[in-house]
C-alpha positions as MATLAB code, in Angstrom:
seq = 'XXXXXXXXXXXXXXXXXXXXXXXXXXXXXXXXXXXXXXXXXXXXXXXXXXXXXXXXXXXXXXXXXXXXXXXXXXXXXXXXXXXXXXXXXXXXXXXXXXXXXXXXXXXXXXXXXXXXXXXXXXXXXXXXXXXXXXXXXXXXXXXXXXXXXXXXXXXXXXXXXXXXXXXXXXXXXXXXXXXXXXXXXXXXXXXXXXXXXXXXXXXXXXXXXXXXXXXXXXXXXXXXXXXXXXXXXXXXXXXXXXXXXXXXXXXXXXXXXXXXXXXXXXXXXXXXXXXXXXXXXXXXXXXXXXXXXXXXXXXXXXXXXXXXXXXXXXXXXXXXXXXXXXXXXXXXXXXXXXXXXXXXXXXXXXXXXXXXXXXXXXXXXXXXXXXXXXXXXXXXXXXXXXXXXXXXXXXXXXXXXXXXXXXXXXXXXXXXXXXXXXXXXXXXXXXXXXXXXXXXXXXXXXXXXXXXXXXXXXXXXXXXXXXXXXXXXXXXXXXXXXXXXXXXXXXXXXXXXXXXXXXXXXXXXXXXXXXXXXXXXXXXXXXXXXXXXXXXXXXXXXXXXXXXXXXXXXXXXX';
ca = [
      -0.086   -0.025    0.129;
       2.720    2.471    0.871;
       4.442    1.837   -2.293;
       1.449    2.425   -4.448;
       0.710    5.622   -2.213;
       4.467    6.787   -3.100;
       3.833    6.117   -6.711;
       0.540    7.994   -6.819;
       1.938   10.956   -5.153;
       4.553   11.064   -7.608;
       2.283   10.920  -10.387;
       0.429   13.568   -8.683;
       3.265   16.108   -8.538;
       4.407   15.166  -12.106;
       1.091   16.056  -13.566;
       0.834   19.344  -11.457;
       4.474   20.571  -12.910;
       3.484   19.250  -16.613;
       0.133   20.828  -16.649;
       0.382   23.599  -14.372;
       4.039   25.133  -14.664;
       6.088   24.112  -17.670;
       3.666   24.508  -20.530;
       2.621   27.769  -19.072;
       6.431   28.763  -18.733;
       7.564   27.853  -21.943;
       4.326   29.389  -23.907;
       5.311   32.418  -22.107;
       8.853   32.141  -23.201;
       8.062   31.767  -26.558;
       5.739   34.682  -26.988;
       8.331   36.928  -24.988;
      11.430   36.173  -25.765;
      11.896   34.371  -29.083;
      10.371   36.907  -31.661;
      12.228   39.575  -32.521;
       9.214   41.841  -31.950;
       8.285   40.784  -28.536;
      11.730   40.768  -27.422;
      11.965   44.393  -28.312;
       8.626   45.340  -26.532;
       9.595   43.430  -23.339;
      13.261   44.735  -23.425;
      14.287   41.310  -23.766;
      16.294   42.218  -26.768;
      18.832   43.166  -24.579;
      20.049   39.606  -24.255;
      20.857   39.518  -27.858;
      23.615   42.021  -26.903;
      24.516   40.313  -23.687;
      25.271   36.931  -25.702;
      27.798   38.264  -28.093;
      29.379   39.948  -25.389;
      29.917   36.799  -23.590;
      31.150   34.853  -26.265;
      33.811   37.659  -27.347;
      35.169   36.764  -23.850;
      35.463   33.009  -24.485;
      39.120   32.566  -23.780;
      38.414   33.959  -20.102;
      36.258   30.998  -19.008;
      36.836   28.528  -21.787;
      38.028   25.526  -19.848;
      37.121   25.924  -16.315;
      34.813   28.688  -16.038;
      34.378   31.744  -13.795;
      32.972   29.864  -10.680;
      29.764   29.652   -9.459;
      27.555   32.787   -9.625;
      30.493   34.999  -11.108;
      29.350   34.909  -14.789;
      29.038   38.787  -14.819;
      33.046   39.131  -14.224;
      33.468   37.878  -17.599;
      31.878   40.843  -19.091;
      31.791   43.822  -16.403;
      34.484   45.589  -18.313;
      33.383   45.109  -21.693;
      29.629   45.142  -21.744;
      28.104   47.241  -24.622;
      24.371   47.352  -23.662;
      22.615   49.306  -20.774;
      24.415   48.670  -17.539;
      21.072   48.902  -15.892;
      19.849   45.712  -17.473;
      21.159   42.330  -15.329;
      24.142   40.948  -16.689;
      23.678   37.424  -16.505;
      23.624   35.259  -19.689;
      19.586   34.461  -19.551;
      20.456   31.188  -21.297;
      21.117   27.944  -19.612;
      23.828   26.512  -21.494;
      25.886   29.735  -22.098;
      25.616   30.304  -17.928;
      26.845   26.879  -17.526;
      29.611   27.304  -19.967;
      30.662   30.626  -18.268;
      30.699   29.739  -14.801;
      31.691   25.897  -15.241;
      33.546   26.258  -18.492;
      33.744   23.594  -21.497;
      34.305   20.631  -18.714;
      31.149   21.725  -16.667;
      29.164   22.255  -19.791;
      29.954   18.704  -20.903;
      29.093   17.232  -17.560;
      25.994   18.934  -17.410;
      24.997   17.917  -20.853;
      26.130   14.311  -19.610;
      23.825   14.479  -16.737;
      20.709   15.219  -18.631;
      21.673   12.435  -21.216;
      21.992   10.032  -18.188;
      18.707   10.797  -16.888;
      17.155   10.398  -20.202;
      18.653    7.160  -20.524;
      17.626    6.134  -17.171;
      14.286    7.329  -17.177;
      13.734    5.649  -20.469;
      13.975    2.123  -18.757;
      10.633    2.764  -17.106;
       7.085    1.407  -17.482;
       5.512    2.715  -20.824;
       3.213    5.356  -19.019;
       6.133    6.691  -16.730;
       8.601    6.848  -19.573;
       6.241    9.005  -21.610;
       5.601   11.606  -18.611;
       9.475   11.532  -17.817;
      11.088   12.021  -20.949;
       8.099   14.670  -22.027;
       9.119   16.544  -18.989;
      12.826   16.317  -19.858;
      12.150   17.531  -23.325;
      10.353   20.383  -22.012;
      13.279   21.266  -19.679;
      15.999   21.219  -22.349;
      13.685   23.204  -24.494;
      13.394   25.852  -21.567;
      16.868   26.068  -21.285;
      17.581   27.791  -24.649;
      15.649   30.684  -23.771;
      15.958   31.165  -20.050;
      17.736   29.751  -16.850;
      16.792   26.659  -15.483;
      18.876   27.093  -12.433;
      17.119   29.841  -10.481;
      13.417   28.461  -10.576;
      11.826   26.082   -7.921;
       9.656   24.467  -10.419;
      12.523   23.436  -12.368;
      14.261   21.877   -9.493;
      11.054   20.247   -8.591;
      10.795   18.626  -12.085;
      14.527   17.500  -11.943;
      13.883   15.630   -9.014;
      11.076   13.805  -10.160;
      13.283   13.001  -12.962;
      16.148   11.516  -10.976;
      13.622    9.993   -8.979;
      12.391    7.864  -12.101;
      16.368    7.179  -12.511;
      17.426    5.895   -9.528;
      14.368    3.176   -9.738;
      15.937    2.187  -13.278;
      19.388    1.929  -13.306;
      21.619    1.334  -16.085;
      23.703   -1.931  -16.222;
      27.723   -1.372  -16.685;
      27.672   -0.916  -20.411;
      24.886    1.565  -20.437;
      22.800   -0.397  -22.556;
      19.312   -1.560  -21.916;
      19.534   -4.662  -23.474;
      22.583   -5.959  -21.950;
      23.343   -9.115  -19.983;
      21.388   -8.736  -16.691;
      23.083   -7.505  -13.416;
      24.622  -10.122  -11.068;
      21.809  -10.390   -8.777;
      19.344  -10.821  -11.514;
      20.785  -13.794  -12.859;
      19.416  -17.435  -12.567;
      20.157  -19.645   -9.499;
      22.784  -21.485  -11.327;
      25.129  -18.482  -11.370;
      24.766  -17.000   -7.939;
      26.142  -19.946   -5.512;
      28.964  -17.917   -5.071;
      28.154  -14.370   -4.249;
      30.100  -11.078   -4.982;
      29.768   -9.010   -1.857;
      31.246   -5.174   -1.151;
      31.722   -4.358    2.556;
      31.870   -0.624    3.101;
      33.007    0.807    6.320;
      35.415    3.529    7.580;
      38.329    1.897    8.584;
      39.710   -1.493   10.095;
      40.254   -0.595   13.673;
      39.462   -3.003   16.303;
      35.909   -1.874   17.489;
      33.374   -3.889   17.707;
      31.868   -3.561   14.678;
      34.844   -4.116   12.581;
      35.469   -7.305   14.451;
      32.175   -8.611   13.543;
      32.704   -7.569    9.996;
      36.448   -9.213   10.117;
      34.406  -12.591   11.565;
      31.567  -12.587    8.885;
      34.202  -12.033    5.974;
      36.733  -14.698    7.150;
      33.692  -17.316    7.053;
      32.092  -16.022    4.042;
      35.461  -16.534    1.998;
      35.579  -20.073    3.256;
      32.629  -20.626    1.874;
      33.860  -19.258   -1.749;
      32.134  -16.242   -1.758;
      34.141  -13.474   -3.341;
      34.345  -10.606   -0.712;
      35.612   -7.225   -1.463;
      36.169   -4.703    1.813;
      36.259   -0.920    0.727;
      37.647    1.694    3.876;
      39.017    4.996    4.103;
      42.252    3.843    5.867;
      44.317    0.623    5.140;
      45.346   -1.093    8.242;
      48.534   -3.036    7.487;
      47.957   -5.247   10.470;
      44.330   -6.398    9.640;
      44.615  -10.213    9.713;
      42.745  -10.852    6.719;
      44.739   -8.696    4.429;
      45.855  -10.579    1.337;
      43.823  -13.835    2.271;
      42.384  -15.448   -0.663;
      38.899  -14.396   -1.563;
      39.183  -11.117    0.156;
      40.496   -7.893   -1.498;
      40.699   -4.845    0.384;
      39.951   -1.114   -1.735;
      41.496    1.860   -0.132;
      39.338    4.881   -0.633;
      41.552    7.869   -0.678;
      40.176   11.183    1.006;
      41.258   14.428    2.443;
      38.755   14.117    5.284;
      35.492   12.698    5.926;
      33.572   15.054    4.017;
      35.670   14.549    0.767;
      33.297   14.144   -2.227;
      35.897   12.186   -3.903;
      34.720    9.307   -1.439;
      31.456    8.784   -3.022;
      32.748    9.035   -6.448;
      35.303    6.563   -5.977;
      32.764    4.347   -4.227;
      30.171    4.721   -7.412;
      33.374    3.414   -9.667;
      34.191    0.770   -7.510;
      30.659   -0.527   -7.456;
      30.417   -0.370  -11.512;
      33.657   -2.151  -11.742;
      32.652   -4.994   -9.164;
      29.170   -5.061   -9.981;
      28.330   -6.603   -6.334;
      25.165   -8.446   -5.792;
      24.761   -6.953   -2.185;
      26.472   -3.709   -0.939;
      26.462   -4.194    2.940;
      27.681   -0.639    4.825;
      28.763   -0.555    8.134;
      28.926    2.385   10.841;
      26.984    5.752   10.282;
      29.478    7.396    7.691;
      29.684    4.836    5.366;
      25.812    4.039    5.755;
      25.525    7.241    4.203;
      28.540    7.701    1.692;
      27.868    3.943    0.737;
      24.208    4.300    0.904;
      24.128    6.991   -1.638;
      26.605    4.965   -3.978;
      24.170    1.827   -3.924;
      21.178    3.988   -4.578;
      22.558    5.705   -7.349;
      23.984    2.680   -9.093;
      21.025    0.798   -8.163;
      22.516   -2.279   -6.567;
      21.040   -4.012   -3.676;
      21.880   -2.560   -0.514;
      21.637   -3.787    3.456;
      23.036   -2.042    6.542;
      23.667   -3.092    9.765;
      22.473   -1.371   13.200;
      24.915   -2.238   16.146;
      23.256   -0.054   18.603;
      19.529    1.268   19.540;
      17.758    4.518   19.419;
      19.726    6.189   22.464;
      22.597    6.128   20.432;
      21.248    8.864   17.775;
      20.365   11.989   19.837;
      18.740   13.873   16.886;
      22.047   15.056   15.075;
      21.766   16.133   11.276;
      23.892   13.131   10.473;
      21.194   10.651   12.391;
      18.573   12.258   10.565;
      20.207   11.691    6.944;
      21.293    8.327    7.796;
      17.433    7.486    8.787;
      16.290    9.106    5.785;
      18.659    7.128    3.559;
      18.348    3.687    5.443;
      15.020    3.976    4.895;
      15.446    3.116    1.106;
      17.951    0.260    1.863;
      16.523   -3.286    0.828;
      16.847   -4.306    4.481;
      18.501   -3.518    7.855;
      20.244   -6.341   10.159;
      19.971   -5.167   13.488;
      22.374   -7.350   16.473;
      19.590   -6.676   19.052;
      15.775   -6.049   19.739;
      16.372   -2.514   20.166;
      17.979   -1.727   16.928;
      15.076   -3.610   15.495;
      12.438   -1.554   17.371;
      14.383    1.747   16.392;
      13.912    0.901   12.614;
      10.271   -0.365   13.098;
       9.341    2.903   14.361;
      11.239    5.023   11.860;
      10.307    3.040    8.675;
       7.576    0.135    9.560;
       7.267   -1.268    6.193;
      11.284   -2.003    5.610;
      12.398   -5.543    6.029;
      14.310   -6.247    9.097;
      16.380   -8.791   10.197;
      17.779   -9.595   13.752;
      21.064  -11.629   13.777;
      23.206  -11.635   16.994;
      26.869  -10.933   17.198;
      28.950  -13.851   16.710;
      32.329  -15.345   18.394;
      35.326  -17.115   17.595;
      34.304  -19.687   19.992;
      37.224  -21.946   18.698;
      39.811  -19.438   19.135;
      38.733  -18.251   22.675;
      38.601  -21.826   23.736;
      42.421  -22.140   22.856;
      43.614  -19.249   24.815;
      45.315  -19.788   28.207;
      44.745  -17.500   31.143;
      47.698  -15.477   32.203;
      49.254  -15.871   35.869;
      49.049  -12.848   38.218;
      52.975  -12.272   37.600;
      52.101  -11.980   33.857;
      49.479   -9.461   34.377;
      51.359   -7.464   36.855;
      49.212   -7.963   39.939;
      50.336   -8.366   43.490;
      49.862  -11.542   45.374;
      46.170  -12.038   46.464;
      45.043   -8.813   44.504;
      41.745   -8.954   42.338;
      41.605   -8.083   38.908;
      38.650   -5.767   37.811;
      38.583   -5.423   34.007;
      36.968   -3.232   31.329;
      37.842   -3.223   27.512;
      36.080   -0.753   25.043;
      35.965    2.690   24.023;
      36.655    5.236   26.559;
      33.494    7.292   26.004;
      30.857    9.063   28.276;
      28.385    6.717   27.603;
      30.491    3.605   28.560;
      30.437    5.111   32.331;
      34.052    4.209   33.314;
      34.535    6.870   35.575;
      31.356    5.447   37.676;
      33.599    2.072   38.237;
      36.545    4.226   39.309;
      34.337    6.014   42.029;
      32.927    2.692   43.256;
      36.431    1.260   43.384;
      37.652    4.102   45.740;
      34.803    3.503   47.892;
      35.034   -0.274   48.392;
      36.010   -1.413   51.748;
      39.669   -1.389   52.793;
      40.090   -5.469   53.050;
      39.388   -5.849   49.400;
      42.444   -5.309   47.527;
      41.579   -4.911   43.621;
      43.217   -3.457   40.866;
      41.394   -1.926   37.770;
      42.618   -2.423   34.516;
      41.208   -0.174   31.529;
      41.751   -1.690   28.142;
      40.811    0.991   25.334;
      41.501    4.832   24.343;
      38.765    7.468   23.943;
      37.792   10.961   24.513;
      37.560   10.527   28.520;
      41.041    9.314   29.058;
      42.922   11.879   30.278;
      39.612   12.925   32.452;
      39.833    9.208   33.854;
      43.387    9.627   34.686;
      42.641   12.886   36.746;
      39.894   11.478   38.630;
      41.747    8.284   39.490;
      44.415   10.718   40.904;
      42.059   12.916   42.564;
      40.678   10.061   44.343;
      43.910    8.466   45.474;
      43.712    4.947   43.647;
      45.883    5.943   40.711;
      47.800    2.981   41.930;
      45.014    0.750   41.493;
      43.854    2.021   38.019;
      46.068    0.621   34.988;
      45.502    2.182   31.570;
      46.447   -0.528   29.221;
      45.576    1.262   26.090;
      44.757   -0.888   22.877;
      45.500   -4.678   23.330;
      45.131   -7.346   21.043;
      42.200   -9.184   21.494;
      43.922  -12.529   22.226;
      45.556  -10.521   24.984;
      42.242   -9.192   26.362;
      40.319  -12.856   26.187;
      43.713  -14.079   28.174;
      42.988  -11.252   30.997;
      39.302  -12.227   30.984;
      40.063  -15.713   31.981;
      42.042  -14.548   34.730;
      39.923  -11.694   35.687;
      37.714  -11.798   38.907;
      35.436   -9.605   37.113;
      34.513   -7.970   33.763;
      32.513   -4.724   34.235;
      30.472   -2.690   31.660;
      28.281    0.037   33.086;
      27.230    1.729   29.719;
      23.933    3.897   29.248;
      23.014    2.201   26.265;
      24.328   -0.662   23.751;
      23.063   -2.817   21.082;
      24.907   -6.143   21.598;
      28.285   -5.609   23.208;
      31.185   -7.841   21.946;
      33.309   -7.426   25.048;
      30.359   -8.537   27.280;
      29.935  -11.408   25.226;
      33.496  -12.636   25.286;
      33.747  -12.099   28.584;
      30.888  -14.757   29.129;
      32.874  -17.230   26.814;
      35.817  -16.517   28.636;
      33.924  -17.912   32.084;
      34.620  -14.213   33.596;
      31.921  -12.964   35.958;
      30.026   -9.967   34.943;
      28.775   -6.696   36.440;
      26.713   -4.787   33.913;
      23.987   -1.673   34.056;
      20.570   -2.869   34.073;
      19.435   -1.715   30.427;
      17.136   -3.181   27.742;
      20.155   -4.072   25.679;
      21.913   -6.410   28.377;
      18.598   -7.913   29.429;
      18.090   -9.092   26.184;
      20.629  -11.669   26.836;
      21.448  -11.586   30.434;
      19.582  -12.070   33.788;
      20.078  -12.572   37.530;
      21.156  -16.105   36.966;
      24.183  -15.170   34.735;
      25.217  -11.706   35.823;
      25.174   -9.015   38.214;
      22.795   -6.158   37.187;
      23.010   -2.657   38.728;
      21.509    0.779   37.800;
      24.619    2.387   36.339;
      23.221    6.173   38.261;
      23.270    4.370   41.415;
      26.691    4.862   42.899;
      25.964    3.034   46.213;
      24.244    0.424   44.196;
      27.345   -0.170   41.949;
      29.828   -0.069   44.792;
      27.794   -2.617   46.475;
      27.397   -4.727   43.652;
      31.199   -4.465   43.145;
      31.981   -5.273   46.841;
      29.599   -8.622   46.425;
      30.940   -9.638   43.119;
      34.724   -9.713   44.377;
      34.023  -11.081   47.972;
      30.981  -13.865   47.020;
      33.464  -16.122   44.887;
      30.963  -18.870   44.824;
      27.855  -16.921   43.443;
      30.228  -15.056   40.796;
      31.306  -18.284   39.510;
      27.954  -19.708   39.129;
      26.950  -16.731   37.266;
      29.887  -17.146   35.030;
      29.095  -20.981   34.258;
      25.529  -20.057   33.399;
      26.733  -17.066   31.107;
      29.299  -19.492   29.280;
      26.737  -22.245   28.392;
      24.761  -19.266   26.698;
      27.723  -17.783   24.808;
      28.261  -21.501   23.401;
      25.638  -20.557   20.821;
      27.249  -17.555   19.359;
      29.179  -19.106   16.509;
      30.825  -17.348   13.559;
      29.025  -20.318   11.294;
      25.613  -19.403   13.100;
      26.302  -15.587   12.060;
      27.431  -16.698    8.257;
      24.453  -18.665    7.652;
      21.939  -15.892    8.707;
      23.576  -13.319    6.621;
      23.767  -15.680    3.799;
      19.919  -16.122    4.182;
      19.393  -12.189    4.234;
      21.803  -11.613    1.220;
      19.494  -14.128   -0.966;
      16.562  -13.069   -0.042;
      17.232   -9.102   -0.645;
      18.594  -10.618   -4.244;
      15.260  -12.607   -4.495;
      13.255   -9.593   -3.565;
      15.093   -7.558   -6.339;
      14.581   -9.812   -8.944;
      10.796  -10.018   -8.126;
      10.507   -6.287   -8.119;
      12.392   -6.215  -11.435;
      10.054   -8.661  -13.136;
       7.146   -7.023  -11.979;
];
């Protein structure tokens, strides 16, 4: 129903433009600007003086133009007509040539050509309306400026929307071989998948991507990973079946990122584009929409992570046009259900390399750097305000004197220096050890030796480090939030209100002193973690990829 309503609304807007605006504009233009008599009566003949003046100054703007809205600078010193008349070219193609040069004019004309080719692939009725609208715009541009009227931009928006629905195959010809995701079942057993994310740092999303990519490549899928930064120590770099593509950029807002992605997609023709993390949900999503390839995105958090920023709103708008959203928690599913109720959503919990974790040996107190009988409290993750690490330091300082504990903080982030000053202020700087980023194997070994792993985050999706601590048989103290409640309860963890300092201190004291209860929780948590294999993760994603491809095929046939 929603799709039909959108199509009806788009048709309604198109009819308004065609019937109410453009014909009137064009008829009026023909009457007042084309005939010599009308030009003289309306002072439009002035433009007959302007055009030769611009052409005589061709050498000043030939290649790259004068710049946006700077066309008058080309003839300011040589204008031959009445200077009280506006000096702009009053002709779309001449204005583009003056402002952006010959290169810009070629790009402009090429853009119209591509819009026409794409729109020509639509249904017969829609094709007639869109091509007629495009022809009207091109004709109007001969006698006036297309760039300064709202109705024109509305018409271009309708044409562009039609083009997005009917993308061109790689060779630009409508009767070419179908795109990869449209081929028969015999050709798509091995999928070509493009993963797009900002970097390969050791964050939770990046680890999950690496786990998934490694397993998919084992299943003989062709995996391509596009990032802005190249990590030389990425463990999958150079592995057969996995190709890394570096997208060069001066900063996160460099428009060349989008251009490079579009070129890469047109070259690879992946059956699915899979974007990770906000920045690439936006840029990668735009590239997927422009090229017309199937697109899914991954939601690793919940509504609380998006506080109404313009980036969050833009991401929400674009992701609403994705083929599917995959969330790792019910909270993420609910977030997108409220935003886009009709969009396909899939719940796929995170996976863990259980065999690799099982092969890690615990560290001795001497290897860790603990004193005899000193208990180890562990945190691993980003150091942001959301994670409430400062609350743990405050609770540590409030422990009874008979509890001798050290708090190891593994990670970096925006509040690192603030946490160091807090530890000094509370007199526990010798108990709070900042370890920085560590390899996951080292963190797992520490988890297997730790007396307690703590995560007091305000919000989460499905936190990797909490899951890993469960797999390492490490007792847990976590914030009592919905994201933790989705896979933890009082039988396998200690849950506490992170805002209640007294409750946090009490839970910390109990977890470190009641070892029998803590070990019981750890045992139950490890049993639950045993089901989070990477094979299960890959099975679920393969199903999503194939369902998205099948859905696209079905829509194309309709």
